[in-house]
C-alpha positions, 0 to 999 in steps of 0.5 A: 922756214917751217912752222913748228907745229909742222916740226914733226910732219916733214920727215919720213924716215925708214926706221928698221924693225928687229930684235935679238934672241933672248936667252934663258933667265926666268923673270915674272910668273912664267919661267919662259920669260926672259930678263936679258938678250944673248948676243954671243953668236947673233950677228944680224936680225931680219924682219921679213915676210914668212918664208925667208930661208938660207939661200935668200941672203948671201953670207956677209963679211966681218964687221956687217955681221954686227948689225940689225937689218929690217926688211917688210913687204909694205915698203911704201910705208914702212913705219906701219905695223908689220903683222905679216912679217917674222923677225929672223937671226943671222949667225956668223955663217949666214944660216937664217933661223926664225925667232919668235921674240914676242913669245920669249917676252910674254912666255906665251905660245904663238903670240899675236903681239906684232912689232913696229919700229927700231929705235937705235942709241949708243947703248940701247935699241929699242922696239915698239910692240902692239899687244905685248905683255910681260908677266909680273913677278909673283903672279901679279897680273901683267904690264904692256911693253909698248917698248922693248929695250936691249942694253948693247953691253950686256943684252939686258931687257927693259919693258917700257910701258910708255908708247912713242908718237912714231908714224910716218910723220913723226920719225923716231930716228934719234939722230934725226933732228925732228925725232920724237925720241931722243936719248942723253949723252950717257945713254940711260935716259930716254925722252919721248913724246907720247901718242897724245902729245905729252913728254915723259922721262924714262931712266933706264939705269936699271933695265930691271926697273925703268922709272917713267915719269911725266914732264907734262901731259897733253891735257896739262900743257899741250903738244910737245915736238922735237925733245932735244936732250943736253948732258945735264938731262934738261930737256928742250922742247917745242909745245903747241900750247893747248894744241893750238896751231898759232900759240907756240913756244919752246921751253926747257924743263931742267933736271931738277924741275926748273922751267926756262922759257927760250927767247924768240921761240913764242911765235910761229915759224921762229926756230928753224934748228936746235941741238945741244953742244958738243964735248965742253958745251954739252950742257948748252943748248944751241938754235937758229931763229928768225929775228922779225925786228931786224929780219936777220936769223940769229944763232944762239947759244943757251949757257947752262948756269950752275944753278940750272938756269940759262944765259942767252948769248948771240953767236952769229947773225945773218941776213935773209938769203944766206945758209942759215934760211933753211931748215936743218934735218940731221945734226950730229956731234964729232968730238967738240964739233957740231954738223948738220944738213939742210932741207933741199930746196928744190924751188931754188936749186942755187940756195946757198944752203942746198947740198952743204954741210953745216959746221956750227961754231960753239963760240962766237964766230962765223957758221962755216959750210962745207960744199958736198956732191952735187950729183945726189943734191938732197942729203938724206942722212948723217953719221958720225964716227971717230975722225969723219963723217958719213953722208948719204944723198939722192938725186932730186928725182929719188932715183939714184943715191951716193955716199961720201965721207967727210974728214974732219981733220982736213975739211974734205969731202970725198965721194966713196959711192958714185950716184947712178949705181944704187938707190939706197933705202937706208944707211948705218956706219959703225963706230970704227967708220965701216958703212953699211947700206941697203937698197936696189942695184939699179942695173939689174933691179935687185935688192942688196946689202952693201958695205964699204969699209973705212980701210979701202972704201972698196964696196961689196954687196950681197943679193937679197930676194926681199926689199929691205927698209933699214939697217942699224950697226950694233958697234 
């Protein structure tokens, strides 16, 4: 098991860094600032070293054009600020053009603000910036934009002052269990752990006027970790009280101000996985914890009552040595079902929780697990789409990667990209199930951008002159 104080320190995720071209609609004290993003002709965006030109990337096919692509020269530490890079847009013909995002937001020429991470969600894409300020309407000074969000439906831009704790030890990919940033199911409420450990809520219903509020501060309570948000906008979060290494608790902060202490969470090394329900159970929280009194793992549902309180029910118990003995890494929803991946136990390759897809029930019953391809046993990414899942994995030495699909109707896994051909840095999946990935082709050590359509699973790939970090599909 893993200590809650380490809950945000084990997962290092390659987060893309990119942004879209802005349309010309005035806001603020300078007419050159913008309030929305034009998505009409922008199909891909690339962050790359200065000098990327048209010949640097092959033209791509239909679905892949609707994606963000990020590249950097600091590959070994992709979450660092990349001041030497520029942001490029790629049109439908494959032409590459520099887009000076910081200039467009600030209204300045040659802004020195540098872009950092990209955070993808169902309705928004968020980008971190250093030293980016937006003029306030009427000449009333300026406000810092630690995050810039773009609403996917209409390109609406939002400037957020709260800066999340995102670095190589604290992932901010919302699809990852231990992410420090989470979005509610409606995609209009952002919850993030601040750099000092406090927890903020940002209401994005009106992107022009985001409402930022503090749930608790580092000074008043302690260090937050792993916020989990249900469909009622209640947030469940682990807290190191007073920044203590041993005084750890998990609480639920209700949307109306209620608080609830999660049973079994007052000791280190207790909760190994937590997530919200799906579909009909979307207001519930679920978690796995180790009960020291009985030496059993317990799978718990916290059902939300009408008054905002929660009722705890044990759905499943398991002795040590079973699949629940592993910490989870990724959790996704698919209809009314919940699926997850586990940490791979390198010290015990025969551990039953290795290389399996967890199938978590939402009512009392056994936790099912489905065997996955053992030729790339360390499963690193999991995405959901209508009717299935896409799973990325690597070999134990990290040298090669593979991709498989899981059909939720038949509960069968099929390998569509065998190990041995590529080292995949990042994978993204569209809502229709088309897969895009970036990485290196092992036969000639060439950087590539690849795609696997759902209809045929045929592989196509294009050569790149720079090494990509990550890719995020827009639709």
